[in-house]
C-alpha positions in Angstrom: -5.2 -28.0 14.6 -7.0 -31.4 14.4 -10.4 -32.9 15.3 -12.0 -36.1 15.8 -15.4 -37.5 16.5 -17.5 -40.5 16.3 -21.0 -40.3 14.6 -23.7 -43.0 15.5 -27.0 -42.9 13.5 -27.5 -39.8 11.5 -27.1 -37.0 14.4 -25.4 -38.4 17.6 -21.9 -37.0 17.9 -19.6 -38.5 20.5 -16.0 -38.4 21.6 -15.6 -34.9 20.0 -12.2 -33.6 20.6 -12.4 -30.1 18.9 -14.6 -27.6 17.1 -13.6 -27.7 13.4 -16.3 -30.5 12.6 -19.9 -29.2 13.3 -23.1 -31.1 12.6 -25.6 -28.9 10.4 -29.2 -29.5 10.0 -31.1 -28.5 6.9 -33.3 -25.2 7.1 -36.4 -27.2 6.1 -36.1 -29.1 9.3 -35.0 -32.7 10.2 -31.6 -34.1 10.7 -30.4 -35.1 7.2 -29.8 -33.2 4.0 -31.0 -34.4 0.5 -28.1 -34.3 -1.9 -27.8 -35.6 -5.6 -25.8 -38.7 -5.9 -22.3 -37.3 -6.4 -20.7 -40.6 -7.7 -22.8 -40.6 -10.8 -22.5 -38.4 -14.0 -25.1 -37.2 -16.3 -28.2 -35.4 -15.6 -30.2 -38.1 -14.4 -29.5 -38.4 -10.6 -31.4 -39.5 -7.8 -31.2 -37.8 -4.2 -29.6 -39.5 -1.2 -30.2 -38.6 2.6 -26.8 -37.4 4.2 -25.5 -36.2 7.5 -23.4 -33.3 6.8 -20.7 -31.4 8.7 -19.4 -28.0 8.4 -15.5 -28.2 8.6 -14.0 -24.8 9.4 -10.2 -23.8 9.8 -8.6 -20.4 9.1 -8.6 -21.3 5.3 -12.4 -21.5 5.1 -15.2 -23.9 5.4 -15.9 -27.2 3.5 -18.8 -29.4 3.9 -18.3 -33.2 4.5 -21.3 -35.4 3.7 -22.0 -39.2 4.6 -24.6 -41.3 3.3 -25.9 -42.5 6.5 -28.7 -45.0 6.4 -30.3 -44.7 9.7 -29.8 -45.8 13.4 -27.3 -48.4 12.5 -24.8 -46.1 10.9 -21.5 -45.5 12.6 -18.1 -44.0 11.7 -15.3 -42.4 13.4 -13.9 -39.3 11.4 -10.4 -37.6 12.0 -9.6 -34.5 10.6 -5.9 -33.2 10.3 -6.8 -29.6 10.3 -6.2 -29.2 6.5 -9.4 -30.7 5.1 -7.9 -34.1 4.8 -9.9 -37.0 6.6 -9.4 -40.6 7.7 -12.3 -42.8 8.4 -12.6 -45.8 10.8 -15.1 -48.6 11.8 -17.7 -47.8 9.2 -21.1 -49.4 9.6 -24.0 -49.0 7.3 -22.2 -46.1 5.5 -21.0 -46.7 2.0 -19.8 -43.3 0.8 -18.8 -39.8 1.8 -18.1 -36.8 -0.2 -16.1 -33.5 0.4 -17.9 -30.1 -0.9 -17.0 -26.5 -0.8 -19.2 -24.4 1.3 -21.3 -23.7 -2.0 -21.6 -27.6 -2.5 -19.2 -27.9 -5.3 -17.7 -31.4 -5.2 -14.1 -31.5 -4.4 -13.6 -35.2 -4.0 -15.4 -38.2 -2.6 -14.7 -41.4 -0.8 -15.6 -45.0 -1.4 -15.9 -47.2 1.7 -15.0 -50.9 1.9 -18.8 -51.9 1.8 -18.4 -51.0 -1.8 -14.6 -51.1 -2.7 -14.4 -54.5 -0.9 -11.1 -53.2 0.5 -9.3 -50.1 1.2 -11.0 -46.7 1.2 -11.0 -45.2 -2.3 -10.6 -41.4 -2.9 -12.0 -40.3 -6.1 -11.1 -36.8 -7.5 -13.5 -35.9 -10.3 -12.4 -34.1 -13.4 -12.7 -30.5 -12.9 -13.2 -30.9 -9.3 -13.2 -27.7 -7.0 -10.2 -27.0 -4.8 -9.9 -27.0 -1.1 -9.6 -23.7 0.6 -6.2 -22.7 1.4 -5.1 -20.3 3.7 -3.8 -16.8 2.5 0.0 -16.7 3.1 1.0 -14.3 5.8 2.0 -10.8 4.5 5.6 -9.8 4.9 6.4 -8.6 8.4 6.6 -4.9 8.7 9.2 -3.1 10.8 9.2 0.3 12.7 12.8 0.8 13.5 12.9 4.5 14.7 11.3 7.9 14.6 12.8 11.5 14.5 11.7 15.0 15.2 12.3 18.0 12.9 11.7 21.5 14.2 13.2 24.7 15.7 15.4 24.0 18.9 14.9 27.8 19.9 11.6 29.2 20.1 9.6 32.0 22.2 7.0 31.9 24.6 3.4 32.2 23.1 4.7 31.2 19.7 3.3 28.0 18.0 6.1 25.9 16.6 5.6 22.7 14.2 7.4 19.7 14.8 7.5 17.0 12.0 7.8 13.4 12.4 9.6 10.8 10.3 9.7 7.2 10.8 12.2 4.4 9.5 11.0 0.9 8.6 8.0 -0.3 6.4 5.2 0.2 9.1 2.1 1.7 8.0 -0.8 3.1 10.1 1.7 4.8 12.5 0.2 6.9 15.3 2.1 9.6 17.2 1.8 10.6 21.0 3.6 13.9 21.9 4.4 15.1 25.3 6.5 18.0 27.0 8.3 18.0 30.1 6.7 21.4 30.8 3.0 20.5 31.5 2.0 24.1 30.6 2.9 23.7 26.8 0.0 23.3 24.7 0.3 20.4 22.2 -2.0 20.0 19.3 -1.6 16.3 18.0 -4.5 16.3 15.7 -2.3 16.1 12.6 -0.7 13.3 10.5 3.2 13.2 11.0 3.3 16.4 13.0 2.4 18.2 16.2 2.0 22.1 16.9 3.3 23.2 20.1 2.7 26.5 21.8 5.3 27.2 24.7 3.8 28.9 27.6 6.8 29.1 30.0 10.4 30.4 29.6 13.3 28.0 29.8 14.4 24.5 28.5 12.2 21.5 28.1 12.2 18.0 26.4 9.6 17.2 23.5 9.0 13.3 23.5 7.2 11.5 20.5 6.1 8.0 20.7 5.4 6.2 17.4 3.3 3.3 17.5 2.0 0.9 14.7 -1.5 -0.8 15.1 -0.6 -3.4 12.8 -0.2 -6.8 14.6 2.6 -7.9 12.2 4.9 -5.0 13.0 8.0 -5.9 15.0 9.4 -3.3 17.5 5.7 -1.7 17.3 6.6 1.4 19.4 9.6 3.7 19.2 10.6 7.0 21.0 12.6 10.2 20.1 13.2 13.3 22.2 14.3 16.8 21.2 15.5 19.4 23.5 13.9 22.9 23.1 14.5 26.2 24.8 11.7 28.8 24.9 12.4 32.5 25.5 10.5 35.7 26.2 9.9 37.8 23.2 11.5 41.3 23.5 12.0 44.4 21.5 14.5 47.2 20.9 11.8 49.6 19.7 12.7 53.3 18.9 16.2 54.4 19.5 16.3 58.1 20.7 19.5 60.1 20.9 19.7 62.9 23.5 22.4 65.7 23.8 23.2 69.3 22.7 21.7 69.7 19.3 23.2 73.1 18.8 26.9 72.7 19.8 29.5 75.6 19.4 32.3 75.1 16.7 35.3 74.2 18.8 33.2 72.7 21.6 34.8 69.5 23.0 33.6 66.6 25.2 30.0 67.0 24.2 28.0 63.8 25.5 25.2 62.2 23.7 23.3 59.2 24.9 21.0 56.6 23.4 17.9 55.2 24.9 15.4 52.5 23.6 11.6 52.2 24.1 11.5 48.5 24.1 12.4 45.9 26.7 15.3 44.1 25.1 18.5 43.5 27.0 21.9 42.4 26.1 22.5 45.6 23.9 25.4 46.8 21.9 25.9 50.2 20.4 27.8 51.6 17.3 28.0 55.2 17.1 28.9 57.2 14.2 28.9 61.0 13.2 29.0 62.9 9.9 29.8 66.4 9.2 31.8 68.7 11.6 31.9 66.2 14.6 34.4 63.6 15.6 34.1 60.9 18.2 36.5 61.2 21.1 36.9 57.8 22.8 34.8 54.7 22.7 31.9 54.3 20.1 30.5 51.3 21.4 28.7 52.5 24.8 25.3 53.7 25.5 26.9 57.3 25.5 29.4 58.8 23.2 31.6 62.0 23.5 31.9 64.1 20.3 34.3 67.0 19.5 33.0 69.7 17.2 35.2 71.6 14.7 33.6 73.4 11.9 30.2 74.6 10.9 29.1 71.8 8.4 25.7 70.2 8.9 26.2 67.0 11.0 24.3 63.9 11.9 24.7 61.7 14.8 23.7 58.0 14.4 23.6 55.0 16.9 22.8 51.4 15.8 21.7 49.4 18.8 21.6 45.6 18.7 20.3 43.0 21.1 21.5 39.6 21.5 18.4 38.4 23.3 17.2 35.0 22.0 13.7 36.3 21.6 14.3 39.8 20.1 12.0 40.4 17.2 13.3 43.8 15.8 17.1 43.9 16.4 19.0 46.0 15.1 17.5 49.5 15.3 18.9 52.8 14.4 18.4 56.3 16.0 19.6 59.5 14.6 20.0 63.2 15.8 20.2 65.3 12.6 20.0 69.0 12.0 23.1 69.9 13.9 25.1 73.1 12.6 27.8 74.2 15.2 27.8 78.0 15.3 31.0 80.0 15.5 31.1 82.2 18.9 32.3 85.8 18.5 34.7 87.3 20.9 32.9 89.4 23.4 33.3 93.4 23.4 34.5 93.5 27.1 37.7 91.7 26.2 38.9 94.5 23.8 37.6 97.4 25.9 39.3 96.0 29.0 42.7 96.2 27.3 42.1 99.7 26.2 41.1 101.2 29.6 43.7 99.6 31.4 46.4 101.3 29.5 44.6 104.8 30.0 45.0 104.3 33.7 48.6 105.0 33.9 
C-alpha cells in the first residue's frame, strides 16, 4: 500500500489518501512534540518542536518527525508502504527524521532550505533498522485422511475408529457422521472417534478433516468407511438327548443336539467313542448310532455358528456314562420248543 498527505502548519492534514500516516499529539497536551536535535552529536543538545506522524504497516510502526515552525510550515509527504518517504513543496521546514516506535533514530533528512539543493538523507553510524515484515511461513498442506477400524461390528458394541491425515497441516479437526442416525458418535478425542452402533445392517461412516490454519491449501478433506453391524448371538449350552442305556446290538438309535442360545447358521460334528458307531451322516442336528459291545461309551457333538455376531462359537455337548447291556434269551423260547415236541 501507499499513502500521501499535505501538512500545513503544525497539525492540519489535507488531501490524505490512506491510513498509514496518522498525526499524533503528545500526552502532555498541545500539537507538537519536543525532541532533542537529532542532527547533532554529543551530550549537549537542545530541544526542537516537531510534528510527529505514526506510520504503520504490516511490518510495524515508525515515527516520522518534522521540525515545523508554525502556521507557515507546509510539506507534501508520500509514503511507498515500506517506510520510504518523498517530500515536496517544503515551506518553513528544514529537517525531518525517521525514528523507531521507541524513538531510536533510523535516518534523517536535510531539506533544501539547509542543503541548498536536493534533499539529503543522512544515515547515522549505528542507526536503528526499519521494521521488516516477517516472511510468510511455508504453506502447509492437507492432502487426505483415512479411517482405520473394524469393518464388521455388532449392535451395542463400541468401536474405535482412528484417523490419519496426509500432508503437513497442523491443528486438524475431525467431524464424524454415520448414515444411520441412531448410531452414537463420541468425537471428543484427538484423531479418533468412538462409535456405538444401535441398529443392525450396513452403514457408511464419513470423517471430514479440516485445518483451521489459513495458510493450508485444500483445508478440508473427507474419507468414508463401510461398516456392517450385526446382532449378537450365542450358541450357549449344547444338550444331547437320546437313549442313555441302549442294548448291545441295538441299531438305528437316534440322538439329537439342542442349543440354549439364539445363534443361527449352525453346523454339527458328531463323534462317538466306545461301543458305538455312526450310521449315516455325522453333520446333522441328529445322528444315528449302532451299538455293538458293552464298552463304556461317550457321544459328543460340536456345534458351530457362522453368525457374524456370535460370541461363543463353537460349543461342545456330550452324553456320557453309556454302557450297552447284553439282552438274555427269554425262557419262553426254550419251553415252547420243548412242549411242542411232547404234543405229538
